[in-house]
MARTI-14129 format. One record per residue (C-alpha): residue number from 1; residue in three letters; x, y, z. Coordinates in nm, 2 decimals. Layout:
N
NUM|ALA|X|Y|Z
...
END
This chain:
54
1|UNK|-0.80|-3.08|0.45
2|UNK|-0.44|-3.04|0.33
3|UNK|-0.56|-2.95|-0.02
4|UNK|-0.75|-2.65|0.11
5|UNK|-0.43|-2.48|0.23
6|UNK|-0.21|-2.55|-0.07
7|UNK|-0.07|-2.21|-0.17
8|UNK|0.20|-2.35|-0.41
9|UNK|0.01|-2.22|-0.72
10|UNK|-0.01|-1.87|-0.57
11|UNK|0.36|-1.87|-0.49
12|UNK|0.47|-2.00|-0.83
13|UNK|0.25|-1.74|-0.99
14|UNK|0.45|-1.46|-0.82
15|UNK|0.80|-1.61|-0.86
16|UNK|0.81|-1.78|-1.19
17|UNK|1.07|-1.69|-1.46
18|UNK|0.98|-1.51|-1.78
19|UNK|0.96|-1.72|-2.09
20|UNK|1.18|-1.55|-2.35
21|UNK|1.00|-1.72|-2.64
22|UNK|0.66|-1.58|-2.54
23|UNK|0.55|-1.25|-2.67
24|UNK|0.40|-1.01|-2.42
25|UNK|0.20|-0.69|-2.48
26|UNK|0.07|-0.41|-2.26
27|UNK|-0.27|-0.58|-2.20
28|UNK|-0.12|-0.91|-2.08
29|UNK|0.12|-0.74|-1.85
30|UNK|-0.16|-0.52|-1.71
31|UNK|-0.38|-0.82|-1.65
32|UNK|-0.11|-1.01|-1.46
33|UNK|-0.03|-0.70|-1.25
34|UNK|-0.40|-0.66|-1.16
35|UNK|-0.42|-1.04|-1.08
36|UNK|-0.12|-1.01|-0.85
37|UNK|-0.25|-0.71|-0.67
38|UNK|-0.59|-0.87|-0.62
39|UNK|-0.44|-1.20|-0.48
40|UNK|-0.22|-1.00|-0.24
41|UNK|-0.52|-0.80|-0.12
42|UNK|-0.73|-1.12|-0.07
43|UNK|-0.45|-1.29|0.12
44|UNK|-0.41|-0.98|0.34
45|UNK|-0.78|-0.98|0.41
46|UNK|-0.77|-1.34|0.51
47|UNK|-0.48|-1.28|0.74
48|UNK|-0.66|-0.98|0.89
49|UNK|-0.98|-1.18|0.94
50|UNK|-0.80|-1.46|1.11
51|UNK|-0.61|-1.23|1.34
52|UNK|-0.92|-1.02|1.42
53|UNK|-1.12|-1.33|1.52
54|UNK|-0.86|-1.51|1.74
END
C-alpha cells in the first residue's frame, strides 16, 4: 500500500536541477512544461475528489 502513495518521482520532476551539459530546445522545454501542468491539474483533481467525497 505504501508504494501507491509514493510521490517522490513527481516531486523530483518539479525540483531537479538543470544539467548544464545537456542541450535543450524549444520542443523539449514545451513538452516538460505541458507535463508539469498536466501533473498539477491531475493532483488538484485528486485532492478535489477526495475533499468532495469526505
